[in-house]
MDAnalysis code that builds the backbone (N, CA, C; Angstrom):
import MDAnalysis as mda
import numpy as np

u = mda.Universe.empty(654, n_residues=218, atom_resindex=np.repeat(np.arange(218), 3), trajectory=True)
u.add_TopologyAttr("name", ["N", "CA", "C"] * 218)
u.add_TopologyAttr("resid", np.arange(1, 219))
u.add_TopologyAttr("resname", ["UNK", "UNK", "UNK", "UNK", "UNK", "UNK", "UNK", "UNK", "UNK", "UNK", "UNK", "UNK", "UNK", "UNK", "UNK", "UNK", "UNK", "UNK", "UNK", "UNK", "UNK", "UNK", "UNK", "UNK", "UNK", "UNK", "UNK", "UNK", "UNK", "UNK", "UNK", "UNK", "UNK", "UNK", "UNK", "UNK", "UNK", "UNK", "UNK", "UNK", "UNK", "UNK", "UNK", "UNK", "UNK", "UNK", "UNK", "UNK", "UNK", "UNK", "UNK", "UNK", "UNK", "UNK", "UNK", "UNK", "UNK", "UNK", "UNK", "UNK", "UNK", "UNK", "UNK", "UNK", "UNK", "UNK", "UNK", "UNK", "UNK", "UNK", "UNK", "UNK", "UNK", "UNK", "UNK", "UNK", "UNK", "UNK", "UNK", "UNK", "UNK", "UNK", "UNK", "UNK", "UNK", "UNK", "UNK", "UNK", "UNK", "UNK", "UNK", "UNK", "UNK", "UNK", "UNK", "UNK", "UNK", "UNK", "UNK", "UNK", "UNK", "UNK", "UNK", "UNK", "UNK", "UNK", "UNK", "UNK", "UNK", "UNK", "UNK", "UNK", "UNK", "UNK", "UNK", "UNK", "UNK", "UNK", "UNK", "UNK", "UNK", "UNK", "UNK", "UNK", "UNK", "UNK", "UNK", "UNK", "UNK", "UNK", "UNK", "UNK", "UNK", "UNK", "UNK", "UNK", "UNK", "UNK", "UNK", "UNK", "UNK", "UNK", "UNK", "UNK", "UNK", "UNK", "UNK", "UNK", "UNK", "UNK", "UNK", "UNK", "UNK", "UNK", "UNK", "UNK", "UNK", "UNK", "UNK", "UNK", "UNK", "UNK", "UNK", "UNK", "UNK", "UNK", "UNK", "UNK", "UNK", "UNK", "UNK", "UNK", "UNK", "UNK", "UNK", "UNK", "UNK", "UNK", "UNK", "UNK", "UNK", "UNK", "UNK", "UNK", "UNK", "UNK", "UNK", "UNK", "UNK", "UNK", "UNK", "UNK", "UNK", "UNK", "UNK", "UNK", "UNK", "UNK", "UNK", "UNK", "UNK", "UNK", "UNK", "UNK", "UNK", "UNK", "UNK", "UNK", "UNK", "UNK", "UNK", "UNK", "UNK", "UNK", "UNK", "UNK", "UNK", "UNK"])
u.atoms.positions = np.array([
    [162.085, 123.249, 110.857],
    [160.823, 122.491, 110.975],
    [161.043, 121.056, 110.522],
    [160.564, 120.097, 111.318],
    [160.719, 118.682, 110.996],
    [159.799, 118.290, 109.839],
    [160.183, 117.229, 109.145],
    [159.392, 116.740, 108.025],
    [158.250, 115.818, 108.470],
    [158.475, 115.081, 109.575],
    [157.500, 114.089, 110.038],
    [157.316, 114.213, 111.548],
    [156.128, 113.861, 112.011],
    [155.894, 113.862, 113.455],
    [156.722, 112.764, 114.115],
    [156.637, 111.540, 113.559],
    [157.363, 110.409, 114.134],
    [157.547, 109.351, 113.048],
    [158.099, 108.205, 113.431],
    [158.352, 107.147, 112.448],
    [157.060, 106.569, 111.884],
    [156.017, 106.510, 112.699],
    [154.729, 106.002, 112.216],
    [154.177, 106.889, 111.112],
    [154.240, 108.204, 111.327],
    [153.770, 109.132, 110.301],
    [154.611, 109.016, 109.034],
    [155.914, 108.828, 109.201],
    [156.787, 108.656, 108.039],
    [156.421, 107.391, 107.278],
    [156.135, 106.321, 108.011],
    [155.742, 105.072, 107.372],
    [154.436, 105.202, 106.613],
    [153.476, 105.914, 107.186],
    [152.204, 106.130, 106.502],
    [152.407, 106.938, 105.210],
    [153.300, 107.915, 105.277],
    [153.581, 108.720, 104.081],
    [154.209, 107.869, 102.982],
    [155.179, 107.042, 103.353],
    [155.808, 106.164, 102.368],
    [154.817, 105.138, 101.830],
    [153.955, 104.631, 102.703],
    [152.955, 103.653, 102.262],
    [152.073, 104.239, 101.168],
    [151.726, 105.521, 101.303],
    [150.938, 106.175, 100.263],
    [151.698, 106.296, 98.960],
    [152.982, 106.630, 99.049],
    [153.795, 106.767, 97.843],
    [154.018, 105.423, 97.150],
    [153.977, 104.349, 97.920],
    [154.256, 103.013, 97.386],
    [152.990, 102.221, 97.070],
    [151.843, 102.832, 97.231],
    [150.574, 102.098, 97.121],
    [150.412, 101.367, 95.794],
    [150.948, 101.922, 94.718],
    [150.803, 101.294, 93.401],
    [151.980, 100.386, 93.051],
    [152.913, 100.224, 93.994],
    [154.122, 99.437, 93.714],
    [154.205, 98.178, 94.553],
    [153.981, 98.294, 95.852],
    [154.197, 97.180, 96.786],
    [152.894, 96.448, 97.040],
    [152.949, 95.114, 96.924],
    [151.764, 94.300, 97.169],
    [152.081, 93.093, 98.021],
    [151.104, 92.191, 98.181],
    [151.266, 91.043, 99.075],
    [152.401, 90.095, 98.699],
    [152.855, 90.137, 97.441],
    [153.926, 89.235, 97.016],
    [155.314, 89.744, 97.386],
    [155.400, 90.947, 97.956],
    [156.683, 91.543, 98.288],
    [157.172, 91.087, 99.666],
    [158.480, 91.145, 99.842],
    [159.122, 90.956, 101.138],
    [159.689, 92.301, 101.558],
    [159.251, 92.805, 102.701],
    [159.754, 94.064, 103.230],
    [160.790, 93.753, 104.301],
    [162.000, 94.246, 104.104],
    [163.086, 94.052, 105.068],
    [163.422, 95.392, 105.705],
    [163.175, 95.482, 107.009],
    [163.456, 96.708, 107.754],
    [164.804, 96.600, 108.443],
    [165.538, 97.703, 108.488],
    [166.776, 97.742, 109.244],
    [166.454, 98.117, 110.685],
    [166.709, 97.188, 111.609],
    [166.387, 97.489, 113.010],
    [167.449, 98.401, 113.619],
    [167.016, 99.155, 114.616],
    [165.678, 99.082, 115.133],
    [164.764, 100.150, 114.535],
    [165.336, 101.303, 114.160],
    [164.508, 102.434, 113.753],
    [163.697, 102.235, 112.505],
    [164.132, 101.342, 111.616],
    [163.393, 101.136, 110.380],
    [162.125, 100.319, 110.546],
    [162.005, 99.613, 111.670],
    [160.873, 98.688, 111.819],
    [159.537, 99.422, 111.973],
    [159.417, 100.458, 112.814],
    [158.122, 101.165, 112.876],
    [157.716, 101.773, 111.538],
    [158.683, 102.212, 110.758],
    [158.379, 102.760, 109.430],
    [157.866, 101.652, 108.512],
    [158.598, 100.557, 108.472],
    [158.247, 99.455, 107.577],
    [156.927, 98.795, 107.959],
    [156.617, 98.775, 109.251],
    [155.376, 98.128, 109.694],
    [154.147, 98.809, 109.103],
    [154.218, 100.111, 108.916],
    [153.083, 100.818, 108.324],
    [152.941, 100.503, 106.830],
    [154.082, 100.351, 106.164],
    [154.037, 99.972, 104.741],
    [153.487, 98.559, 104.605],
    [153.941, 97.671, 105.487],
    [153.476, 96.287, 105.442],
    [151.983, 96.199, 105.721],
    [151.500, 97.021, 106.624],
    [150.070, 96.981, 106.952],
    [149.217, 97.346, 105.739],
    [149.628, 98.373, 105.015],
    [148.834, 98.817, 103.868],
    [148.965, 97.864, 102.688],
    [150.158, 97.302, 102.495],
    [150.398, 96.459, 101.321],
    [150.107, 94.984, 101.571],
    [149.948, 94.598, 102.839],
    [149.778, 93.208, 103.266],
    [150.985, 92.363, 102.827],
    [152.138, 92.978, 102.785],
    [153.363, 92.275, 102.422],
    [154.006, 91.666, 103.662],
    [154.844, 90.666, 103.450],
    [155.581, 90.048, 104.547],
    [156.625, 91.019, 105.075],
    [156.702, 91.126, 106.412],
    [157.672, 92.014, 107.054],
    [158.689, 91.194, 107.825],
    [159.958, 91.520, 107.628],
    [161.040, 90.888, 108.390],
    [162.127, 91.940, 108.578],
    [163.236, 91.530, 109.163],
    [164.326, 92.465, 109.420],
    [165.601, 92.011, 108.717],
    [166.459, 92.980, 108.441],
    [167.787, 92.691, 107.923],
    [168.778, 93.411, 108.833],
    [169.485, 92.631, 109.643],
    [170.458, 93.200, 110.573],
    [171.765, 93.448, 109.830],
    [172.314, 94.635, 109.964],
    [173.584, 94.992, 109.335],
    [174.572, 95.383, 110.432],
    [175.681, 94.672, 110.514],
    [176.733, 94.999, 111.474],
    [177.993, 95.403, 110.730],
    [178.585, 96.481, 111.163],
    [179.820, 97.001, 110.573],
    [181.020, 96.365, 111.267],
    [182.000, 95.962, 110.492],
    [183.228, 95.374, 111.028],
    [184.381, 96.344, 110.753],
    [184.987, 96.817, 111.825],
    [186.096, 97.751, 111.677],
    [187.393, 97.040, 111.338],
    [188.313, 97.776, 110.740],
    [189.615, 97.217, 110.380],
    [190.476, 97.039, 111.627],
    [191.335, 96.020, 111.657],
    [192.241, 95.833, 112.791],
    [193.124, 97.073, 112.994],
    [193.172, 97.530, 114.241],
    [193.958, 98.703, 114.636],
    [193.355, 100.013, 114.141],
    [192.344, 99.933, 113.273],
    [191.666, 101.136, 112.782],
    [190.150, 100.900, 112.831],
    [189.593, 100.769, 114.031],
    [188.174, 100.376, 114.139],
    [187.208, 101.366, 113.512],
    [187.652, 102.613, 113.329],
    [186.772, 103.608, 112.713],
    [186.666, 103.422, 111.204],
    [187.544, 102.599, 110.628],
    [187.532, 102.331, 109.188],
    [186.707, 101.078, 108.914],
    [185.703, 101.194, 108.071],
    [184.817, 100.059, 107.787],
    [185.496, 99.082, 106.837],
    [185.805, 97.909, 107.346],
    [186.388, 96.857, 106.523],
    [185.307, 96.055, 105.813],
    [184.211, 95.807, 106.507],
    [183.151, 94.969, 105.937],
    [181.832, 95.277, 106.624],
    [180.766, 94.855, 105.978],
    [179.426, 94.879, 106.579],
    [178.864, 93.478, 106.468],
    [178.255, 93.017, 107.548],
    [177.744, 91.649, 107.619],
    [176.241, 91.698, 107.840],
    [175.505, 90.901, 107.077],
    [174.045, 90.896, 107.188],
    [173.472, 89.523, 107.524],
    [174.333, 88.523, 107.638],
    [173.839, 87.178, 107.932],
    [174.979, 86.233, 108.217],
    [174.673, 84.951, 108.196],
    [175.639, 83.937, 108.611],
    [176.356, 83.261, 107.454],
    [175.966, 83.533, 106.223],
    [176.592, 82.878, 105.077],
    [177.636, 83.756, 104.409],
    [178.508, 83.171, 103.609],
    [179.540, 83.965, 102.917],
    [178.951, 85.010, 101.982],
    [177.761, 84.759, 101.459],
    [177.127, 85.733, 100.566],
    [176.600, 86.941, 101.338],
    [176.607, 86.842, 102.672],
    [176.092, 87.916, 103.520],
    [177.179, 88.859, 104.022],
    [178.375, 88.730, 103.493],
    [179.501, 89.578, 103.894],
    [179.898, 90.469, 102.720],
    [179.812, 91.774, 102.915],
    [180.217, 92.743, 101.898],
    [181.527, 93.368, 102.366],
    [182.600, 93.120, 101.632],
    [183.941, 93.565, 102.028],
    [184.339, 94.798, 101.218],
    [184.904, 95.771, 101.905],
    [185.486, 96.921, 101.220],
    [186.864, 96.490, 100.724],
    [186.940, 96.126, 99.464],
    [188.176, 95.559, 98.926],
    [189.328, 96.561, 98.937],
    [189.030, 97.834, 98.809],
    [190.086, 98.844, 98.858],
    [190.756, 98.858, 100.230],
    [189.937, 98.755, 101.277],
    [190.484, 98.722, 102.640],
    [191.260, 97.435, 102.869],
    [190.698, 96.315, 102.405],
    [191.383, 95.025, 102.587],
    [192.745, 95.038, 101.895],
    [192.771, 95.502, 100.660],
    [194.032, 95.548, 99.932],
    [195.018, 96.519, 100.584],
    [194.506, 97.668, 101.035],
    [195.372, 98.665, 101.634],
    [196.036, 98.189, 102.910],
    [195.353, 97.310, 103.646],
    [195.903, 96.776, 104.896],
    [196.625, 95.447, 104.686],
    [196.586, 94.934, 103.463],
    [197.272, 93.679, 103.179],
    [196.651, 92.475, 103.859],
    [195.344, 92.489, 104.032],
    [194.656, 91.384, 104.705],
    [194.266, 90.305, 103.696],
    [194.442, 89.058, 104.080],
    [193.998, 87.952, 103.246],
    [192.496, 87.761, 103.414],
    [191.898, 87.045, 102.481],
    [190.465, 86.757, 102.599],
    [190.186, 85.891, 103.823],
    [191.108, 85.018, 104.172],
    [190.951, 84.190, 105.369],
    [190.935, 85.054, 106.623],
    [191.784, 86.081, 106.658],
    [191.811, 86.982, 107.805],
    [190.502, 87.749, 107.930],
    [189.984, 88.200, 106.802],
    [188.709, 88.909, 106.823],
    [187.592, 87.984, 107.306],
    [187.614, 86.737, 106.852],
    [186.597, 85.768, 107.277],
    [186.631, 85.580, 108.793],
    [187.820, 85.539, 109.367],
    [187.923, 85.403, 110.826],
    [187.346, 86.625, 111.523],
    [187.622, 87.790, 110.987],
    [187.149, 89.026, 111.609],
    [185.626, 89.166, 111.528],
    [185.043, 88.647, 110.479],
    [183.599, 88.798, 110.301],
    [182.789, 87.677, 110.953],
    [183.464, 86.625, 111.387],
    [182.755, 85.474, 111.956],
    [181.980, 85.850, 113.217],
    [182.598, 86.655, 114.074],
    [181.916, 87.052, 115.307],
    [180.686, 87.900, 115.010],
    [180.798, 88.780, 114.016],
    [179.642, 89.596, 113.631],
    [178.496, 88.717, 113.149],
    [178.808, 87.667, 112.405],
    [177.772, 86.744, 111.924],
    [177.073, 86.067, 113.092],
    [177.854, 85.672, 114.111],
    [177.243, 85.055, 115.298],
    [176.344, 86.053, 116.018],
    [176.798, 87.302, 116.100],
    [175.993, 88.326, 116.765],
    [174.683, 88.567, 116.014],
    [174.746, 88.538, 114.687],
    [173.535, 88.736, 113.897],
    [172.543, 87.614, 114.137],
    [173.024, 86.385, 114.159],
    [172.139, 85.243, 114.400],
    [171.454, 85.383, 115.753],
    [172.214, 85.778, 116.775],
    [171.642, 85.931, 118.115],
    [170.623, 87.069, 118.149],
    [170.954, 88.153, 117.481],
    [170.038, 89.292, 117.485],
    [168.763, 88.986, 116.721],
    [168.886, 88.321, 115.583],
    [167.688, 87.944, 114.833],
    [166.807, 87.017, 115.658],
    [167.435, 86.076, 116.343],
    [166.664, 85.139, 117.170],
    [165.900, 85.882, 118.270],
    [166.553, 86.887, 118.855],
    [165.917, 87.657, 119.926],
    [164.768, 88.508, 119.396],
    [164.918, 89.063, 118.204],
    [163.917, 89.985, 117.677],
    [162.793, 89.300, 116.917],
    [163.150, 88.274, 116.146],
    [162.154, 87.682, 115.246],
    [161.884, 86.204, 115.502],
    [162.700, 85.579, 116.363],
    [162.512, 84.158, 116.631],
    [163.203, 83.254, 115.633],
    [163.883, 83.827, 114.639],
    [164.580, 83.041, 113.632],
    [165.998, 83.578, 113.471],
    [166.977, 82.679, 113.297],
    [168.364, 83.116, 113.165],
    [168.688, 83.612, 111.764],
    [167.920, 83.223, 110.780],
    [168.231, 83.568, 109.395],
    [167.128, 84.417, 108.776],
    [167.556, 85.326, 107.903],
    [166.585, 86.116, 107.158],
    [165.853, 85.212, 106.168],
    [164.642, 85.583, 105.764],
    [163.911, 84.766, 104.794],
    [164.609, 84.743, 103.445],
    [164.282, 83.757, 102.653],
    [164.872, 83.621, 101.321],
    [164.484, 84.816, 100.454],
    [165.488, 85.430, 99.831],
    [165.250, 86.600, 98.982],
    [165.356, 86.278, 97.498],
    [165.894, 85.120, 97.158],
    [166.113, 84.769, 95.769],
    [164.827, 84.750, 94.971],
    [164.822, 85.483, 93.854],
    [163.660, 85.500, 92.983],
    [162.471, 86.283, 93.503],
    [162.637, 86.989, 94.622],
    [161.519, 87.719, 95.213],
    [161.644, 89.217, 94.959],
    [160.528, 89.902, 95.099],
    [160.531, 91.361, 95.100],
    [160.772, 91.812, 96.542],
    [161.814, 92.589, 96.743],
    [162.242, 92.968, 98.088],
    [162.254, 94.487, 98.214],
    [161.736, 94.977, 99.330],
    [161.781, 96.394, 99.654],
    [162.590, 96.588, 100.930],
    [163.674, 97.347, 100.845],
    [164.462, 97.720, 102.021],
    [163.910, 99.010, 102.601],
    [163.836, 99.066, 103.944],
    [163.273, 100.244, 104.602],
    [164.121, 100.608, 105.818],
    [164.402, 101.890, 105.977],
    [165.002, 102.395, 107.201],
    [164.347, 103.733, 107.532],
    [164.678, 104.296, 108.706],
    [164.069, 105.568, 109.093],
    [164.845, 106.766, 108.563],
    [165.945, 106.508, 107.865],
    [166.718, 107.584, 107.272],
    [168.133, 107.131, 106.979],
    [168.831, 107.909, 106.173],
    [170.221, 107.608, 105.834],
    [171.057, 108.852, 106.080],
    [172.067, 108.714, 106.931],
    [172.953, 109.843, 107.231],
    [174.117, 109.888, 106.251],
    [174.883, 108.809, 106.183],
    [176.012, 108.739, 105.241],
    [175.715, 107.819, 104.068],
    [174.751, 106.927, 104.224],
    [174.410, 105.977, 103.169],
    [175.206, 104.685, 103.226],
    [176.178, 104.587, 104.134],
    [177.031, 103.412, 104.189],
    [176.241, 102.158, 104.550],
    [175.417, 102.242, 105.583],
    [174.686, 101.061, 106.055],
    [173.658, 100.596, 105.036],
    [172.869, 101.515, 104.506],
    [171.824, 101.106, 103.566],
    [172.436, 100.601, 102.269],
    [173.586, 101.144, 101.870],
    [174.261, 100.656, 100.666],
    [174.770, 99.237, 100.878],
    [175.327, 98.965, 102.060],
    [175.790, 97.610, 102.365],
    [174.630, 96.636, 102.395],
    [173.508, 97.064, 102.968],
    [172.323, 96.199, 103.010],
    [171.834, 95.898, 101.598],
    [171.791, 96.915, 100.751],
    [171.335, 96.709, 99.373],
    [172.257, 95.771, 98.620],
    [173.555, 95.952, 98.773],
    [174.502, 95.084, 98.085],
    [174.358, 93.642, 98.553],
    [174.137, 93.461, 99.862],
    [173.967, 92.111, 100.398],
    [172.713, 91.447, 99.835],
    [171.615, 92.191, 99.754],
    [170.381, 91.625, 99.207],
    [170.565, 91.263, 97.737],
    [171.232, 92.111, 96.984],
    [171.440, 91.854, 95.557],
    [172.225, 90.568, 95.329],
    [173.086, 90.199, 96.264],
    [173.833, 88.953, 96.130],
    [172.935, 87.722, 96.194],
    [171.731, 87.895, 96.727],
    [170.780, 86.780, 96.800],
    [169.918, 86.685, 95.543],
    [170.177, 87.547, 94.571],
    [169.506, 87.513, 93.275],
    [167.989, 87.671, 93.385],
    [167.529, 88.778, 93.981],
    [166.080, 89.012, 94.020],
    [165.551, 89.357, 92.634],
    [164.271, 89.145, 92.438],
    [163.656, 89.568, 91.179],
    [163.712, 91.092, 91.041],
    [163.537, 91.779, 92.165],
    [163.567, 93.242, 92.181],
    [163.963, 93.696, 93.568],
    [164.729, 94.763, 93.652],
    [165.075, 95.368, 94.941],
    [164.735, 96.842, 94.889],
    [163.855, 97.267, 95.779],
    [163.469, 98.665, 95.902],
    [163.901, 99.178, 97.276],
    [163.894, 100.483, 97.428],
    [164.310, 101.103, 98.684],
    [163.343, 102.211, 99.044],
    [162.976, 102.275, 100.323],
    [162.117, 103.350, 100.812],
    [162.738, 103.966, 102.059],
    [162.949, 105.259, 102.016],
    [163.496, 106.024, 103.137],
    [162.703, 107.316, 103.274],
    [162.320, 107.691, 104.480],
    [161.648, 108.979, 104.635],
    [162.569, 110.150, 104.303],
    [163.858, 110.010, 104.637],
    [164.782, 111.123, 104.477],
    [166.200, 110.598, 104.274],
    [166.972, 111.303, 103.482],
    [168.399, 111.011, 103.324],
    [169.149, 112.336, 103.367],
    [170.259, 112.358, 104.066],
    [171.061, 113.571, 104.148],
    [171.908, 113.720, 102.888],
    [172.567, 114.814, 102.768],
    [173.288, 115.185, 101.548],
    [174.107, 114.033, 100.960],
    [173.803, 113.692, 99.729],
    [174.579, 112.733, 98.935],
    [174.584, 111.306, 99.498],
    [173.799, 111.013, 100.525],
    [173.803, 109.666, 101.106],
    [173.365, 108.615, 100.096],
    [172.451, 108.974, 99.200],
    [171.946, 108.002, 98.236],
    [172.933, 107.739, 97.099],
    [173.977, 108.541, 97.020],
    [174.968, 108.327, 95.966],
    [175.734, 107.020, 96.156],
    [175.719, 106.478, 97.367],
    [176.460, 105.250, 97.666],
    [175.725, 103.981, 97.233],
    [174.456, 104.104, 96.848],
    [173.681, 102.915, 96.511],
    [174.270, 102.188, 95.309],
    [174.304, 100.848, 95.356],
    [174.762, 100.101, 94.178],
    [173.727, 100.159, 93.067],
    [174.148, 99.871, 91.849],
    [173.202, 99.790, 90.756],
    [172.253, 98.618, 90.959],
    [171.092, 98.716, 90.381],
    [170.132, 97.623, 90.494],
    [169.066, 97.849, 91.539],
    [169.078, 98.994, 92.230],
    [168.047, 99.313, 93.213],
    [167.030, 100.237, 92.560],
    [165.788, 99.749, 92.400],
    [164.768, 100.554, 91.727],
    [163.371, 100.004, 92.054],
    [162.450, 100.905, 92.415],
    [162.645, 102.341, 92.566],
    [163.263, 102.693, 93.921],
    [163.794, 103.893, 94.011],
    [164.240, 104.465, 95.285],
    [163.229, 105.544, 95.642],
    [162.463, 105.306, 96.700],
    [161.407, 106.231, 97.110],
    [161.876, 106.963, 98.367],
    [162.136, 108.249, 98.218],
    [162.621, 109.060, 99.332],
    [162.114, 110.478, 99.125],
    [161.091, 110.886, 99.867],
    [160.513, 112.211, 99.645],
    [161.465, 113.368, 99.950],
    [162.471, 113.130, 100.785],
    [163.464, 114.170, 101.104],
    [164.853, 113.574, 100.889],
    [165.312, 113.505, 99.638],
    [166.530, 112.777, 99.302],
    [167.831, 113.555, 99.519],
    [167.739, 114.832, 99.794],
    [168.953, 115.635, 99.946],
    [168.741, 116.656, 101.059],
    [168.326, 116.157, 102.216],
    [167.930, 117.028, 103.319],
    [169.132, 117.778, 103.902],
    [169.035, 119.082, 104.050],
    [170.137, 119.875, 104.605],
    [170.127, 119.861, 106.123],
    [170.253, 118.690, 106.696],
    [170.185, 118.520, 108.146],
    [171.491, 117.922, 108.660],
    [171.877, 118.231, 109.892],
    [173.080, 117.616, 110.458],
    [172.859, 116.201, 110.987],
    [171.599, 115.800, 111.155],
    [171.305, 114.467, 111.678],
    [169.917, 114.037, 111.236],
    [169.729, 112.729, 111.039],
    [168.428, 112.190, 110.638],
    [167.360, 112.497, 111.675],
    [167.723, 112.474, 112.949],
    [166.745, 112.685, 114.020],
    [166.017, 114.016, 113.881],
    [166.668, 115.013, 113.281],
    [166.055, 116.335, 113.146],
    [164.964, 116.377, 112.087],
    [164.805, 115.294, 111.338],
    [163.699, 115.208, 110.383],
    [162.384, 114.878, 111.078],
    [162.449, 114.573, 112.364],
    [161.277, 114.127, 113.130],
    [161.037, 115.031, 114.337],
    [159.761, 115.268, 114.652],
    [159.422, 115.929, 115.913],
    [159.720, 115.009, 117.085],
    [159.400, 113.735, 116.908],
    [159.609, 112.729, 117.954],
    [160.473, 111.620, 117.378],
    [161.604, 111.357, 118.027],
    [162.541, 110.358, 117.512],
    [163.120, 109.543, 118.684],
    [162.241, 108.829, 119.418],
    [162.721, 108.062, 120.563],
    [163.490, 106.823, 120.124],
    [164.290, 106.287, 121.031],
    [164.936, 105.010, 120.784],
    [163.873, 103.925, 120.630],
    [164.095, 103.007, 119.719],
    [163.192, 101.870, 119.524],
    [163.807, 100.673, 120.238],
    [163.053, 100.061, 121.125],
    [163.571, 98.948, 121.921],
    [163.466, 97.629, 121.169],
    [164.237, 96.643, 121.615],
    [164.127, 95.298, 121.059],
    [162.712, 94.762, 121.228],
    [162.101, 95.054, 122.371],
    [160.740, 94.568, 122.629],
    [159.748, 95.162, 121.633],
    [159.919, 96.445, 121.308],
    [159.023, 97.075, 120.338],
    [159.193, 96.455, 118.959],
    [160.441, 96.168, 118.573],
    [160.685, 95.515, 117.286],
    [159.991, 94.158, 117.239],
    [160.186, 93.355, 118.281],
    [159.565, 92.024, 118.323],
    [158.046, 92.128, 118.266],
    [157.479, 93.095, 118.982],
    [156.023, 93.270, 118.987],
    [155.501, 93.678, 117.614],
    [156.219, 94.569, 116.929],
    [155.781, 95.017, 115.604],
    [155.860, 93.888, 114.579],
    [156.900, 93.069, 114.664],
    [157.006, 91.935, 113.747],
    [155.873, 90.942, 113.988],
    [155.579, 90.664, 115.250],
    [154.491, 89.741, 115.575],
    [153.142, 90.310, 115.146],
    [152.944, 91.603, 115.402],
    [151.692, 92.261, 115.001],
    [151.514, 92.208, 113.492],
    [152.576, 92.490, 112.753],
    [152.482, 92.476, 111.295],
    [152.148, 91.089, 110.772],
    [152.739, 90.061, 111.372],
    [152.443, 88.690, 110.950],
    [150.979, 88.350, 111.199],
    [150.458, 88.791, 112.338],
    [149.041, 88.531, 112.640],
    [148.136, 89.274, 111.675],
    [148.477, 90.525, 111.373],
    [147.667, 91.314, 110.442],
    [147.619, 90.653, 109.068],
    [148.744, 90.088, 108.659],
    [148.836, 89.533, 107.314],
    [148.064, 88.226, 107.194],
    [148.083, 87.419, 108.252],
    [147.432, 86.115, 108.176],
    [145.994, 86.156, 108.654],
    [145.668, 87.244, 109.327],
    [144.427, 87.421, 109.726],
    [143.274, 87.392, 110.249],
])
């Protein structure tokens, strides 16, 4: 039996759990595309600013299945490198920078297409909530959290409807609270937590971001 009907229902459930925590001064960063419908419901209830945080994985040379780095933006502070992998392959920091440069360009283009802006909003000194529709291995959400922490937010919280076995163990320190009603789900895939789990289109993401901005300003 699924835990939620769809992402909207999951977002409404999280919004209720976060009602005493998230307010208009918060910045909600959704991981596109699936995290945006969830986050939009939280933003609607809290009247918080909604934006996206794009995370792209960079595979190691000759071993693309091995994650060398995760990139969340165009600046050096937006690159999270797996130092164990870098050292194991004998890559210099300059080599890693070259490998991640294309991912940074792709992120800028994708952000522009989805939100109209190439850069994520300023996170320094702000209360930030990361949101996705679920975590399978925890690699992506952990990279996103680490990237946000590099911007020195006042607070970083995380909201997920569901996480599969041990996925939350990858989170860096400094993320609090972590709100996840099903934190150790015995499922083979996140999609099975939902009755309906359709693909979310770029157009839907753009529409939800625009709708949320209109709701907030009013």
